[in-house]
Structures are given as C-alpha cells and as structure tokens.
C-alpha angles and dihedrals in degrees: 000000000000108000119150137209115229122214127192119209123208122173096343094313123105124207127191107241104172141008132204093028113176099172133041109181130173114243112183104291095350143057125247110218118197123188129213089260094049100260110151131205129177113212130181114218148090125274108242101172142357114200109195093183093056094032093234136137118199120203129181121215118235112246094242091060096049114123113244119223 
C-alpha cells in the first residue's frame, strides 16, 4: 500500500494534518486530501516536498492563512 502522511508547516514548525492519504488533488488555491477511508480535507498551502521513501507530503501554509495568537 502507498498511503502518505501529510504535514503542514507554519513558521518553521510542522504539524501532522492527515494520515493514510491516497489522493492529493489541486482545487483552485488549495489541495484536496483524501484518505484511504474516504475522509476529505481541503488545505491551502504549497507543496514543499514529497518523500516517496518515507511516504510523506510536506506543505507550507501561506502567510495570510496563518493563525494569529
């Protein structure tokens, strides 16, 4: 099986946002992530790296969508 784990980076820190992802599809200015069980998540960001050996996708969040503390 070839599922991936997707991480979202924000300010030098990466957070796991979804596991068992089987589809990463562009949707306008975002990415549609779909898991093996059909869960869907729409995430804004830029793909920085895809590591096929480790089954990971690394996104970075655009500055305008960063959550303010």
